[in-house]
C-alpha positions in Angstrom: -4.7 12.6 0.3 -4.1 8.8 0.6 -0.7 7.5 -0.4 1.5 4.2 0.7 4.6 5.7 2.4 7.2 2.9 3.1 7.7 -0.7 1.5 6.0 -3.4 3.3 8.1 -5.5 5.4 7.9 -9.1 6.9 7.5 -9.8 10.5 6.9 -12.9 12.7 3.5 -11.1 13.1 2.5 -10.1 9.5 3.6 -7.8 7.1 4.4 -4.0 8.7 3.7 -1.2 5.9 2.3 2.2 6.5 0.1 4.8 4.7 -0.1 8.4 4.8 -3.7 9.9 5.6 -4.6 13.7 5.6 -0.6 14.2 5.4 -0.2 12.0 8.7 1.8 8.7 8.2 0.3 5.8 10.4 1.8 2.2 11.2 -0.2 -0.9 10.5 0.0 -4.5 10.5 -1.8 -7.2 8.3 -1.8 -9.9 10.6 -0.9 -13.7 9.1 -4.5 -14.6 10.2 -5.8 -11.6 8.3 -3.5 -12.4 5.1 -4.9 -16.1 5.2 -8.5 -14.8 5.1 -7.7 -12.8 1.8 -6.6 -15.6 0.2 -8.7 -18.2 1.6 -11.2 -19.1 -1.7 -7.9 -19.2 -3.9 -6.5 -22.6 -4.5 -2.6 -21.7 -4.2 0.2 -22.0 -1.0 1.5 -17.9 -1.4 3.8 -16.6 0.7 2.7 -13.9 3.3 4.6 -11.3 1.4 2.9 -12.2 -2.0 -0.8 -12.5 -0.5 0.3 -8.7 0.7 1.6 -7.7 -2.4 -1.6 -9.4 -4.7 -4.1 -7.5 -2.3 -1.9 -4.6 -1.1 -4.6 -1.8 -2.9 -7.2 -3.5 -0.9 -5.4 -3.9 2.4 -4.2 -0.3 2.2 -8.1 0.6 1.3 -8.8 -1.4 4.8 -6.2 0.7 6.7 -7.4 3.9 5.8 -11.0 3.4 6.6 -9.6 1.8 10.1 -7.8 5.4 10.8 -10.9 7.2 9.3 -13.1 5.3 11.7 -10.6 6.3 14.6 -9.9 2.6 15.6 -7.1 2.6 18.2 -3.3 2.4 16.6 0.3 2.0 17.3 0.0 0.1 15.2 -3.5 -0.1 13.2 -3.5 -4.1 13.0 -5.6 -5.6 10.3 -7.0 -9.2 11.2 -9.4 -11.8 9.7 -12.3 -9.4 11.3 -10.7 -6.7 8.5 -11.5 -8.3 5.4 -15.1 -9.8 5.8 
């Protein structure tokens, strides 16, 4: 079972959100640098939240893959290297 759990929230470090994987909820953070990497090919000046919402499905997928791979968490941080 893979479902988003809570609404994303803007923090100083990026966008905080959570995902549920196998009935366990994990805290995650999409860093500002990671979000910038996602939209670097776009010619736009979107806010961090707009970028997160535009790429939300991809971000959740990356978070789930990192969790499945056993990446240390609390929170699981998605930085620029997470979005190659």
